[in-house]
PDB file of N, CA, C and O in Angstrom:
ATOM      1  N   UNK A   1    -198.424 -42.710 -13.113  1.00  0.00           N
ATOM      2  CA  UNK A   1    -197.405 -43.655 -13.105  1.00  0.00           C
ATOM      3  C   UNK A   1    -197.228 -44.797 -14.449  1.00  0.00           C
ATOM      4  O   UNK A   1    -198.129 -45.594 -14.713  1.00  0.00           O
ATOM      5  N   UNK A   2    -196.457 -44.759 -14.916  1.00  0.00           N
ATOM      6  CA  UNK A   2    -196.256 -45.975 -16.353  1.00  0.00           C
ATOM      7  C   UNK A   2    -195.495 -47.084 -16.009  1.00  0.00           C
ATOM      8  O   UNK A   2    -194.996 -47.722 -16.936  1.00  0.00           O
ATOM      9  N   UNK A   3    -195.254 -47.539 -14.567  1.00  0.00           N
ATOM     10  CA  UNK A   3    -194.543 -48.586 -14.537  1.00  0.00           C
ATOM     11  C   UNK A   3    -192.908 -48.337 -14.389  1.00  0.00           C
ATOM     12  O   UNK A   3    -192.217 -49.310 -14.087  1.00  0.00           O
ATOM     13  N   UNK A   4    -192.414 -47.317 -14.552  1.00  0.00           N
ATOM     14  CA  UNK A   4    -191.070 -46.793 -15.088  1.00  0.00           C
ATOM     15  C   UNK A   4    -190.200 -46.915 -13.529  1.00  0.00           C
ATOM     16  O   UNK A   4    -189.259 -46.139 -13.367  1.00  0.00           O
ATOM     17  N   UNK A   5    -190.512 -47.795 -12.539  1.00  0.00           N
ATOM     18  CA  UNK A   5    -189.704 -47.917 -11.188  1.00  0.00           C
ATOM     19  C   UNK A   5    -189.411 -49.211 -11.047  1.00  0.00           C
ATOM     20  O   UNK A   5    -189.937 -50.046 -11.783  1.00  0.00           O
ATOM     21  N   UNK A   6    -188.731 -49.471 -10.300  1.00  0.00           N
ATOM     22  CA  UNK A   6    -188.088 -50.704  -9.578  1.00  0.00           C
ATOM     23  C   UNK A   6    -188.132 -51.095  -8.174  1.00  0.00           C
ATOM     24  O   UNK A   6    -188.251 -50.192  -7.347  1.00  0.00           O
ATOM     25  N   UNK A   7    -188.056 -52.267  -7.791  1.00  0.00           N
ATOM     26  CA  UNK A   7    -187.901 -52.650  -6.135  1.00  0.00           C
ATOM     27  C   UNK A   7    -186.885 -51.739  -5.397  1.00  0.00           C
ATOM     28  O   UNK A   7    -185.850 -51.452  -5.998  1.00  0.00           O
ATOM     29  N   UNK A   8    -187.071 -51.309  -4.270  1.00  0.00           N
ATOM     30  CA  UNK A   8    -186.384 -50.345  -3.723  1.00  0.00           C
ATOM     31  C   UNK A   8    -186.615 -48.849  -4.007  1.00  0.00           C
ATOM     32  O   UNK A   8    -186.296 -48.187  -3.019  1.00  0.00           O
ATOM     33  N   UNK A   9    -186.954 -48.280  -4.779  1.00  0.00           N
ATOM     34  CA  UNK A   9    -187.232 -46.888  -5.518  1.00  0.00           C
ATOM     35  C   UNK A   9    -188.444 -46.614  -4.400  1.00  0.00           C
ATOM     36  O   UNK A   9    -189.071 -47.367  -3.656  1.00  0.00           O
ATOM     37  N   UNK A  10    -188.477 -44.911  -4.684  1.00  0.00           N
ATOM     38  CA  UNK A  10    -188.805 -44.021  -3.848  1.00  0.00           C
ATOM     39  C   UNK A  10    -189.651 -43.312  -4.931  1.00  0.00           C
ATOM     40  O   UNK A  10    -189.083 -42.868  -5.929  1.00  0.00           O
ATOM     41  N   UNK A  11    -191.418 -43.149  -4.720  1.00  0.00           N
ATOM     42  CA  UNK A  11    -191.992 -42.068  -5.796  1.00  0.00           C
ATOM     43  C   UNK A  11    -192.477 -41.057  -4.976  1.00  0.00           C
ATOM     44  O   UNK A  11    -193.108 -41.086  -3.919  1.00  0.00           O
ATOM     45  N   UNK A  12    -191.970 -39.973  -5.819  1.00  0.00           N
ATOM     46  CA  UNK A  12    -192.490 -39.030  -5.055  1.00  0.00           C
ATOM     47  C   UNK A  12    -193.331 -38.152  -5.803  1.00  0.00           C
ATOM     48  O   UNK A  12    -193.009 -37.836  -6.948  1.00  0.00           O
ATOM     49  N   UNK A  13    -194.579 -37.644  -5.171  1.00  0.00           N
ATOM     50  CA  UNK A  13    -195.541 -36.827  -6.044  1.00  0.00           C
ATOM     51  C   UNK A  13    -195.897 -35.683  -5.343  1.00  0.00           C
ATOM     52  O   UNK A  13    -196.543 -35.674  -4.295  1.00  0.00           O
ATOM     53  N   UNK A  14    -195.402 -34.577  -6.025  1.00  0.00           N
ATOM     54  CA  UNK A  14    -195.545 -33.386  -5.288  1.00  0.00           C
ATOM     55  C   UNK A  14    -196.654 -32.497  -5.987  1.00  0.00           C
ATOM     56  O   UNK A  14    -197.200 -32.873  -7.024  1.00  0.00           O
ATOM     57  N   UNK A  15    -197.018 -31.057  -5.241  1.00  0.00           N
ATOM     58  CA  UNK A  15    -197.886 -30.325  -5.483  1.00  0.00           C
ATOM     59  C   UNK A  15    -198.938 -30.923  -5.783  1.00  0.00           C
ATOM     60  O   UNK A  15    -199.407 -31.022  -6.917  1.00  0.00           O
ATOM     61  N   UNK A  16    -199.507 -31.488  -4.498  1.00  0.00           N
ATOM     62  CA  UNK A  16    -201.007 -32.320  -4.095  1.00  0.00           C
ATOM     63  C   UNK A  16    -201.342 -31.677  -3.094  1.00  0.00           C
ATOM     64  O   UNK A  16    -202.522 -31.950  -2.870  1.00  0.00           O
ATOM     65  N   UNK A  17    -200.744 -30.575  -1.957  1.00  0.00           N
ATOM     66  CA  UNK A  17    -201.267 -30.293  -0.722  1.00  0.00           C
ATOM     67  C   UNK A  17    -202.236 -29.381  -0.638  1.00  0.00           C
ATOM     68  O   UNK A  17    -202.714 -29.065  -1.728  1.00  0.00           O
ATOM     69  N   UNK A  18    -202.688 -28.847   0.315  1.00  0.00           N
ATOM     70  CA  UNK A  18    -203.816 -27.641   0.303  1.00  0.00           C
ATOM     71  C   UNK A  18    -203.685 -26.827  -0.704  1.00  0.00           C
ATOM     72  O   UNK A  18    -204.549 -26.838  -1.581  1.00  0.00           O
ATOM     73  N   UNK A  19    -202.593 -25.965  -0.786  1.00  0.00           N
ATOM     74  CA  UNK A  19    -202.156 -25.041  -1.917  1.00  0.00           C
ATOM     75  C   UNK A  19    -202.194 -25.685  -3.481  1.00  0.00           C
ATOM     76  O   UNK A  19    -202.993 -25.605  -4.414  1.00  0.00           O
ATOM     77  N   UNK A  20    -201.078 -26.273  -3.294  1.00  0.00           N
ATOM     78  CA  UNK A  20    -200.835 -26.861  -4.922  1.00  0.00           C
ATOM     79  C   UNK A  20    -202.022 -28.011  -5.407  1.00  0.00           C
ATOM     80  O   UNK A  20    -201.939 -28.330  -6.593  1.00  0.00           O
ATOM     81  N   UNK A  21    -202.674 -28.399  -4.933  1.00  0.00           N
ATOM     82  CA  UNK A  21    -203.481 -29.347  -5.705  1.00  0.00           C
ATOM     83  C   UNK A  21    -204.679 -28.753  -6.356  1.00  0.00           C
ATOM     84  O   UNK A  21    -205.170 -29.370  -7.302  1.00  0.00           O
ATOM     85  N   UNK A  22    -205.260 -27.528  -5.933  1.00  0.00           N
ATOM     86  CA  UNK A  22    -205.302 -27.255  -4.899  1.00  0.00           C
ATOM     87  C   UNK A  22    -206.601 -28.121  -4.013  1.00  0.00           C
ATOM     88  O   UNK A  22    -207.538 -28.661  -4.602  1.00  0.00           O
ATOM     89  N   UNK A  23    -206.477 -28.121  -2.887  1.00  0.00           N
ATOM     90  CA  UNK A  23    -207.609 -28.854  -2.405  1.00  0.00           C
ATOM     91  C   UNK A  23    -207.231 -30.222  -1.501  1.00  0.00           C
ATOM     92  O   UNK A  23    -208.087 -30.793  -0.824  1.00  0.00           O
ATOM     93  N   UNK A  24    -205.823 -30.673  -1.583  1.00  0.00           N
ATOM     94  CA  UNK A  24    -205.088 -31.688  -1.141  1.00  0.00           C
ATOM     95  C   UNK A  24    -205.660 -32.894  -1.587  1.00  0.00           C
ATOM     96  O   UNK A  24    -206.229 -33.544  -0.710  1.00  0.00           O
ATOM     97  N   UNK A  25    -205.656 -33.396  -2.809  1.00  0.00           N
ATOM     98  CA  UNK A  25    -206.589 -34.682  -3.279  1.00  0.00           C
ATOM     99  C   UNK A  25    -206.035 -35.892  -2.811  1.00  0.00           C
ATOM    100  O   UNK A  25    -204.843 -36.020  -2.530  1.00  0.00           O
ATOM    101  N   UNK A  26    -207.060 -36.964  -2.706  1.00  0.00           N
ATOM    102  CA  UNK A  26    -206.771 -38.058  -2.018  1.00  0.00           C
ATOM    103  C   UNK A  26    -205.847 -38.918  -2.813  1.00  0.00           C
ATOM    104  O   UNK A  26    -206.145 -38.998  -4.004  1.00  0.00           O
ATOM    105  N   UNK A  27    -204.550 -39.730  -2.336  1.00  0.00           N
ATOM    106  CA  UNK A  27    -204.021 -40.385  -3.144  1.00  0.00           C
ATOM    107  C   UNK A  27    -203.823 -41.975  -3.175  1.00  0.00           C
ATOM    108  O   UNK A  27    -202.814 -42.622  -3.460  1.00  0.00           O
ATOM    109  N   UNK A  28    -205.349 -42.485  -2.719  1.00  0.00           N
ATOM    110  CA  UNK A  28    -205.471 -44.002  -3.234  1.00  0.00           C
ATOM    111  C   UNK A  28    -205.097 -44.258  -4.168  1.00  0.00           C
ATOM    112  O   UNK A  28    -204.126 -45.010  -4.073  1.00  0.00           O
ATOM    113  N   UNK A  29    -205.494 -43.903  -5.598  1.00  0.00           N
ATOM    114  CA  UNK A  29    -205.397 -44.256  -6.585  1.00  0.00           C
ATOM    115  C   UNK A  29    -203.750 -44.780  -7.038  1.00  0.00           C
ATOM    116  O   UNK A  29    -203.472 -45.790  -7.684  1.00  0.00           O
ATOM    117  N   UNK A  30    -202.799 -43.763  -6.483  1.00  0.00           N
ATOM    118  CA  UNK A  30    -201.451 -44.195  -6.565  1.00  0.00           C
ATOM    119  C   UNK A  30    -201.047 -45.269  -5.956  1.00  0.00           C
ATOM    120  O   UNK A  30    -200.407 -46.086  -6.617  1.00  0.00           O
ATOM    121  N   UNK A  31    -201.265 -45.473  -4.846  1.00  0.00           N
ATOM    122  CA  UNK A  31    -201.222 -46.393  -3.926  1.00  0.00           C
ATOM    123  C   UNK A  31    -201.941 -47.629  -4.248  1.00  0.00           C
ATOM    124  O   UNK A  31    -201.394 -48.702  -3.995  1.00  0.00           O
ATOM    125  N   UNK A  32    -203.329 -47.590  -4.880  1.00  0.00           N
ATOM    126  CA  UNK A  32    -203.682 -48.632  -5.269  1.00  0.00           C
ATOM    127  C   UNK A  32    -203.203 -49.201  -6.406  1.00  0.00           C
ATOM    128  O   UNK A  32    -203.360 -50.410  -6.576  1.00  0.00           O
ATOM    129  N   UNK A  33    -202.599 -48.473  -7.281  1.00  0.00           N
ATOM    130  CA  UNK A  33    -201.806 -49.191  -8.460  1.00  0.00           C
ATOM    131  C   UNK A  33    -200.691 -49.538  -8.096  1.00  0.00           C
ATOM    132  O   UNK A  33    -200.293 -50.314  -8.964  1.00  0.00           O
ATOM    133  N   UNK A  34    -199.809 -49.412  -7.196  1.00  0.00           N
ATOM    134  CA  UNK A  34    -198.748 -50.097  -6.988  1.00  0.00           C
ATOM    135  C   UNK A  34    -199.287 -51.268  -6.209  1.00  0.00           C
ATOM    136  O   UNK A  34    -198.752 -52.282  -6.656  1.00  0.00           O
ATOM    137  N   UNK A  35    -200.147 -51.563  -5.203  1.00  0.00           N
ATOM    138  CA  UNK A  35    -200.913 -52.680  -4.531  1.00  0.00           C
ATOM    139  C   UNK A  35    -201.301 -53.655  -5.588  1.00  0.00           C
ATOM    140  O   UNK A  35    -201.302 -54.878  -5.455  1.00  0.00           O
ATOM    141  N   UNK A  36    -201.614 -53.012  -6.601  1.00  0.00           N
ATOM    142  CA  UNK A  36    -202.413 -53.678  -7.996  1.00  0.00           C
ATOM    143  C   UNK A  36    -200.816 -54.487  -8.926  1.00  0.00           C
ATOM    144  O   UNK A  36    -200.889 -55.527  -9.582  1.00  0.00           O
ATOM    145  N   UNK A  37    -200.150 -54.064  -8.821  1.00  0.00           N
ATOM    146  CA  UNK A  37    -199.097 -54.394  -9.055  1.00  0.00           C
ATOM    147  C   UNK A  37    -198.128 -55.141  -8.475  1.00  0.00           C
ATOM    148  O   UNK A  37    -197.057 -55.416  -9.017  1.00  0.00           O
ATOM    149  N   UNK A  38    -198.533 -55.546  -7.175  1.00  0.00           N
ATOM    150  CA  UNK A  38    -197.878 -56.201  -6.024  1.00  0.00           C
ATOM    151  C   UNK A  38    -196.216 -55.379  -5.925  1.00  0.00           C
ATOM    152  O   UNK A  38    -195.159 -55.951  -5.658  1.00  0.00           O
ATOM    153  N   UNK A  39    -196.391 -54.022  -6.204  1.00  0.00           N
ATOM    154  CA  UNK A  39    -195.277 -53.221  -5.794  1.00  0.00           C
ATOM    155  C   UNK A  39    -195.256 -52.552  -4.401  1.00  0.00           C
ATOM    156  O   UNK A  39    -194.318 -51.960  -3.868  1.00  0.00           O
ATOM    157  N   UNK A  40    -196.323 -52.747  -4.000  1.00  0.00           N
ATOM    158  CA  UNK A  40    -196.719 -51.943  -2.593  1.00  0.00           C
ATOM    159  C   UNK A  40    -195.916 -52.398  -1.502  1.00  0.00           C
ATOM    160  O   UNK A  40    -196.208 -51.991  -0.377  1.00  0.00           O
ATOM    161  N   UNK A  41    -194.878 -53.236  -1.664  1.00  0.00           N
ATOM    162  CA  UNK A  41    -193.939 -53.502  -0.052  1.00  0.00           C
ATOM    163  C   UNK A  41    -192.607 -53.311  -0.754  1.00  0.00           C
ATOM    164  O   UNK A  41    -191.602 -53.308  -0.043  1.00  0.00           O
ATOM    165  N   UNK A  42    -192.481 -53.152  -2.060  1.00  0.00           N
ATOM    166  CA  UNK A  42    -191.301 -52.854  -2.756  1.00  0.00           C
ATOM    167  C   UNK A  42    -191.184 -51.352  -3.149  1.00  0.00           C
ATOM    168  O   UNK A  42    -190.115 -50.988  -3.640  1.00  0.00           O
ATOM    169  N   UNK A  43    -191.921 -50.686  -3.023  1.00  0.00           N
ATOM    170  CA  UNK A  43    -191.529 -48.959  -3.881  1.00  0.00           C
ATOM    171  C   UNK A  43    -192.322 -48.680  -2.622  1.00  0.00           C
ATOM    172  O   UNK A  43    -193.164 -49.317  -1.988  1.00  0.00           O
ATOM    173  N   UNK A  44    -191.748 -47.497  -2.491  1.00  0.00           N
ATOM    174  CA  UNK A  44    -192.130 -46.403  -1.096  1.00  0.00           C
ATOM    175  C   UNK A  44    -192.892 -45.049  -2.101  1.00  0.00           C
ATOM    176  O   UNK A  44    -192.514 -44.712  -3.223  1.00  0.00           O
ATOM    177  N   UNK A  45    -194.035 -44.446  -1.312  1.00  0.00           N
ATOM    178  CA  UNK A  45    -194.446 -43.430  -1.933  1.00  0.00           C
ATOM    179  C   UNK A  45    -194.576 -42.046  -0.768  1.00  0.00           C
ATOM    180  O   UNK A  45    -195.035 -42.011   0.374  1.00  0.00           O
ATOM    181  N   UNK A  46    -193.897 -40.883  -1.713  1.00  0.00           N
ATOM    182  CA  UNK A  46    -193.817 -39.950  -0.847  1.00  0.00           C
ATOM    183  C   UNK A  46    -194.811 -38.752  -1.251  1.00  0.00           C
ATOM    184  O   UNK A  46    -194.630 -38.395  -2.416  1.00  0.00           O
ATOM    185  N   UNK A  47    -195.850 -38.022  -0.546  1.00  0.00           N
ATOM    186  CA  UNK A  47    -196.842 -36.911  -1.445  1.00  0.00           C
ATOM    187  C   UNK A  47    -196.993 -35.755  -0.240  1.00  0.00           C
ATOM    188  O   UNK A  47    -196.825 -35.846   0.976  1.00  0.00           O
ATOM    189  N   UNK A  48    -197.332 -34.773  -0.987  1.00  0.00           N
ATOM    190  CA  UNK A  48    -197.742 -33.692   0.027  1.00  0.00           C
ATOM    191  C   UNK A  48    -199.390 -33.587  -0.233  1.00  0.00           C
ATOM    192  O   UNK A  48    -199.978 -32.536   0.019  1.00  0.00           O
ATOM    193  N   UNK A  49    -200.079 -34.740  -0.747  1.00  0.00           N
ATOM    194  CA  UNK A  49    -201.400 -35.016  -0.774  1.00  0.00           C
ATOM    195  C   UNK A  49    -201.677 -35.877   0.339  1.00  0.00           C
ATOM    196  O   UNK A  49    -200.709 -36.231   1.012  1.00  0.00           O
ATOM    197  N   UNK A  50    -202.905 -36.307   0.680  1.00  0.00           N
ATOM    198  CA  UNK A  50    -203.582 -36.786   1.712  1.00  0.00           C
ATOM    199  C   UNK A  50    -203.333 -38.159   1.459  1.00  0.00           C
ATOM    200  O   UNK A  50    -202.589 -38.372   0.502  1.00  0.00           O
ATOM    201  N   UNK A  51    -203.869 -39.382   2.219  1.00  0.00           N
ATOM    202  CA  UNK A  51    -204.157 -40.801   2.202  1.00  0.00           C
ATOM    203  C   UNK A  51    -205.061 -41.254   3.139  1.00  0.00           C
ATOM    204  O   UNK A  51    -204.947 -41.147   4.360  1.00  0.00           O
ATOM    205  N   UNK A  52    -206.169 -41.879   2.382  1.00  0.00           N
ATOM    206  CA  UNK A  52    -207.426 -42.385   3.787  1.00  0.00           C
ATOM    207  C   UNK A  52    -206.938 -43.632   4.168  1.00  0.00           C
ATOM    208  O   UNK A  52    -205.838 -44.154   3.988  1.00  0.00           O
ATOM    209  N   UNK A  53    -207.828 -43.973   4.659  1.00  0.00           N
ATOM    210  CA  UNK A  53    -207.303 -45.656   5.577  1.00  0.00           C
ATOM    211  C   UNK A  53    -207.344 -46.625   4.919  1.00  0.00           C
ATOM    212  O   UNK A  53    -207.197 -47.764   5.362  1.00  0.00           O
ATOM    213  N   UNK A  54    -207.588 -46.276   3.541  1.00  0.00           N
ATOM    214  CA  UNK A  54    -207.199 -47.605   2.588  1.00  0.00           C
ATOM    215  C   UNK A  54    -206.014 -47.892   1.951  1.00  0.00           C
ATOM    216  O   UNK A  54    -205.820 -48.812   1.157  1.00  0.00           O
ATOM    217  N   UNK A  55    -205.051 -46.873   2.423  1.00  0.00           N
ATOM    218  CA  UNK A  55    -203.518 -47.219   1.915  1.00  0.00           C
ATOM    219  C   UNK A  55    -202.861 -47.994   2.251  1.00  0.00           C
ATOM    220  O   UNK A  55    -202.671 -47.971   3.467  1.00  0.00           O
ATOM    221  N   UNK A  56    -202.247 -48.930   1.593  1.00  0.00           N
ATOM    222  CA  UNK A  56    -201.209 -49.956   1.946  1.00  0.00           C
ATOM    223  C   UNK A  56    -199.947 -49.748   1.449  1.00  0.00           C
ATOM    224  O   UNK A  56    -199.824 -49.054   0.440  1.00  0.00           O
ATOM    225  N   UNK A  57    -198.830 -50.311   2.076  1.00  0.00           N
ATOM    226  CA  UNK A  57    -197.389 -50.250   1.907  1.00  0.00           C
ATOM    227  C   UNK A  57    -196.715 -49.250   2.127  1.00  0.00           C
ATOM    228  O   UNK A  57    -197.442 -48.305   2.436  1.00  0.00           O
ATOM    229  N   UNK A  58    -196.001 -49.084   2.119  1.00  0.00           N
ATOM    230  CA  UNK A  58    -194.712 -47.682   2.697  1.00  0.00           C
ATOM    231  C   UNK A  58    -195.484 -46.529   2.001  1.00  0.00           C
ATOM    232  O   UNK A  58    -195.499 -46.481   0.771  1.00  0.00           O
ATOM    233  N   UNK A  59    -196.071 -45.677   2.689  1.00  0.00           N
ATOM    234  CA  UNK A  59    -196.702 -44.644   2.347  1.00  0.00           C
ATOM    235  C   UNK A  59    -196.514 -43.373   3.116  1.00  0.00           C
ATOM    236  O   UNK A  59    -196.761 -43.593   4.302  1.00  0.00           O
ATOM    237  N   UNK A  60    -196.134 -41.985   2.874  1.00  0.00           N
ATOM    238  CA  UNK A  60    -195.798 -40.884   3.765  1.00  0.00           C
ATOM    239  C   UNK A  60    -196.414 -40.116   3.016  1.00  0.00           C
ATOM    240  O   UNK A  60    -196.197 -40.189   1.807  1.00  0.00           O
ATOM    241  N   UNK A  61    -197.473 -39.048   3.596  1.00  0.00           N
ATOM    242  CA  UNK A  61    -198.219 -38.313   3.082  1.00  0.00           C
ATOM    243  C   UNK A  61    -198.317 -37.003   4.165  1.00  0.00           C
ATOM    244  O   UNK A  61    -198.061 -36.959   5.369  1.00  0.00           O
ATOM    245  N   UNK A  62    -198.716 -36.130   3.379  1.00  0.00           N
ATOM    246  CA  UNK A  62    -199.309 -35.059   4.566  1.00  0.00           C
ATOM    247  C   UNK A  62    -197.900 -34.073   4.676  1.00  0.00           C
ATOM    248  O   UNK A  62    -197.801 -33.150   5.485  1.00  0.00           O
ATOM    249  N   UNK A  63    -196.906 -34.436   3.760  1.00  0.00           N
ATOM    250  CA  UNK A  63    -195.680 -33.686   4.036  1.00  0.00           C
ATOM    251  C   UNK A  63    -195.706 -32.135   4.149  1.00  0.00           C
ATOM    252  O   UNK A  63    -196.087 -31.558   3.131  1.00  0.00           O
ATOM    253  N   UNK A  64    -195.449 -31.553   4.952  1.00  0.00           N
ATOM    254  CA  UNK A  64    -195.424 -30.097   5.414  1.00  0.00           C
ATOM    255  C   UNK A  64    -194.080 -29.645   5.619  1.00  0.00           C
ATOM    256  O   UNK A  64    -193.263 -30.402   6.142  1.00  0.00           O
ATOM    257  N   UNK A  65    -193.732 -28.348   5.218  1.00  0.00           N
ATOM    258  CA  UNK A  65    -194.630 -27.487   4.236  1.00  0.00           C
ATOM    259  C   UNK A  65    -194.515 -28.443   2.679  1.00  0.00           C
ATOM    260  O   UNK A  65    -193.584 -29.097   2.209  1.00  0.00           O
ATOM    261  N   UNK A  66    -195.719 -28.204   2.247  1.00  0.00           N
ATOM    262  CA  UNK A  66    -195.917 -28.724   0.842  1.00  0.00           C
ATOM    263  C   UNK A  66    -195.168 -27.809  -0.183  1.00  0.00           C
ATOM    264  O   UNK A  66    -194.656 -26.705   0.003  1.00  0.00           O
ATOM    265  N   UNK A  67    -195.243 -28.557  -1.295  1.00  0.00           N
ATOM    266  CA  UNK A  67    -194.257 -28.170  -2.444  1.00  0.00           C
ATOM    267  C   UNK A  67    -194.464 -26.780  -3.006  1.00  0.00           C
ATOM    268  O   UNK A  67    -193.518 -26.093  -3.390  1.00  0.00           O
ATOM    269  N   UNK A  68    -196.183 -26.241  -3.058  1.00  0.00           N
ATOM    270  CA  UNK A  68    -196.125 -25.077  -3.221  1.00  0.00           C
ATOM    271  C   UNK A  68    -195.920 -23.810  -2.594  1.00  0.00           C
ATOM    272  O   UNK A  68    -195.917 -22.679  -3.078  1.00  0.00           O
ATOM    273  N   UNK A  69    -195.703 -24.323  -1.108  1.00  0.00           N
ATOM    274  CA  UNK A  69    -194.924 -23.169   0.011  1.00  0.00           C
ATOM    275  C   UNK A  69    -193.275 -23.708  -0.106  1.00  0.00           C
ATOM    276  O   UNK A  69    -192.623 -23.654   0.936  1.00  0.00           O
ATOM    277  N   UNK A  70    -192.785 -24.082  -1.009  1.00  0.00           N
ATOM    278  CA  UNK A  70    -191.753 -24.181  -1.120  1.00  0.00           C
ATOM    279  C   UNK A  70    -190.747 -25.047  -0.081  1.00  0.00           C
ATOM    280  O   UNK A  70    -189.596 -24.756   0.243  1.00  0.00           O
ATOM    281  N   UNK A  71    -191.477 -26.095   0.294  1.00  0.00           N
ATOM    282  CA  UNK A  71    -191.037 -26.934   1.006  1.00  0.00           C
ATOM    283  C   UNK A  71    -189.979 -27.939   0.573  1.00  0.00           C
ATOM    284  O   UNK A  71    -189.818 -28.122  -0.633  1.00  0.00           O
ATOM    285  N   UNK A  72    -189.309 -28.549   1.383  1.00  0.00           N
ATOM    286  CA  UNK A  72    -188.174 -29.662   1.150  1.00  0.00           C
ATOM    287  C   UNK A  72    -188.493 -30.129   0.236  1.00  0.00           C
ATOM    288  O   UNK A  72    -187.763 -29.972  -0.742  1.00  0.00           O
ATOM    289  N   UNK A  73    -189.994 -31.100   0.062  1.00  0.00           N
ATOM    290  CA  UNK A  73    -190.150 -32.075  -1.131  1.00  0.00           C
ATOM    291  C   UNK A  73    -190.065 -31.092  -2.291  1.00  0.00           C
ATOM    292  O   UNK A  73    -189.617 -31.676  -3.278  1.00  0.00           O
ATOM    293  N   UNK A  74    -190.286 -30.036  -2.487  1.00  0.00           N
ATOM    294  CA  UNK A  74    -190.049 -29.334  -3.694  1.00  0.00           C
ATOM    295  C   UNK A  74    -188.903 -29.400  -4.564  1.00  0.00           C
ATOM    296  O   UNK A  74    -188.838 -29.336  -5.791  1.00  0.00           O
ATOM    297  N   UNK A  75    -187.702 -29.591  -3.380  1.00  0.00           N
ATOM    298  CA  UNK A  75    -186.603 -29.507  -4.241  1.00  0.00           C
ATOM    299  C   UNK A  75    -186.195 -30.998  -4.763  1.00  0.00           C
ATOM    300  O   UNK A  75    -185.326 -31.134  -5.624  1.00  0.00           O
ATOM    301  N   UNK A  76    -187.069 -32.412  -4.027  1.00  0.00           N
ATOM    302  CA  UNK A  76    -186.131 -33.612  -4.411  1.00  0.00           C
ATOM    303  C   UNK A  76    -186.119 -33.537  -6.129  1.00  0.00           C
ATOM    304  O   UNK A  76    -186.750 -32.725  -6.805  1.00  0.00           O
ATOM    305  N   UNK A  77    -185.380 -34.424  -6.539  1.00  0.00           N
ATOM    306  CA  UNK A  77    -184.940 -34.717  -8.100  1.00  0.00           C
ATOM    307  C   UNK A  77    -184.541 -36.051  -7.955  1.00  0.00           C
ATOM    308  O   UNK A  77    -184.229 -36.709  -6.963  1.00  0.00           O
ATOM    309  N   UNK A  78    -184.613 -36.311  -9.123  1.00  0.00           N
ATOM    310  CA  UNK A  78    -184.430 -37.696  -9.645  1.00  0.00           C
ATOM    311  C   UNK A  78    -182.869 -38.226  -9.264  1.00  0.00           C
ATOM    312  O   UNK A  78    -181.983 -37.394  -9.457  1.00  0.00           O
ATOM    313  N   UNK A  79    -182.431 -39.658  -8.695  1.00  0.00           N
ATOM    314  CA  UNK A  79    -181.261 -39.693  -8.806  1.00  0.00           C
ATOM    315  C   UNK A  79    -180.608 -40.332  -7.560  1.00  0.00           C
ATOM    316  O   UNK A  79    -179.384 -40.453  -7.498  1.00  0.00           O
TER     317      UNK A  79
END
């Protein structure tokens, strides 16, 4: 993430589920980055990857079916 987002937006990270990752990577780096930028209460994160107990802010993970299985998260686009 390059910081090309603003308050009220939603970041979607796809293809990180068990099949797409492969292995379902942990998304702590993304939520930590948002927290470090003081954006964890301003920007939401949705992913088919997983989160640990250290996640902060508006974060939805484990979206299923995942993008690699042609789940709805695969159809999301900017805009």
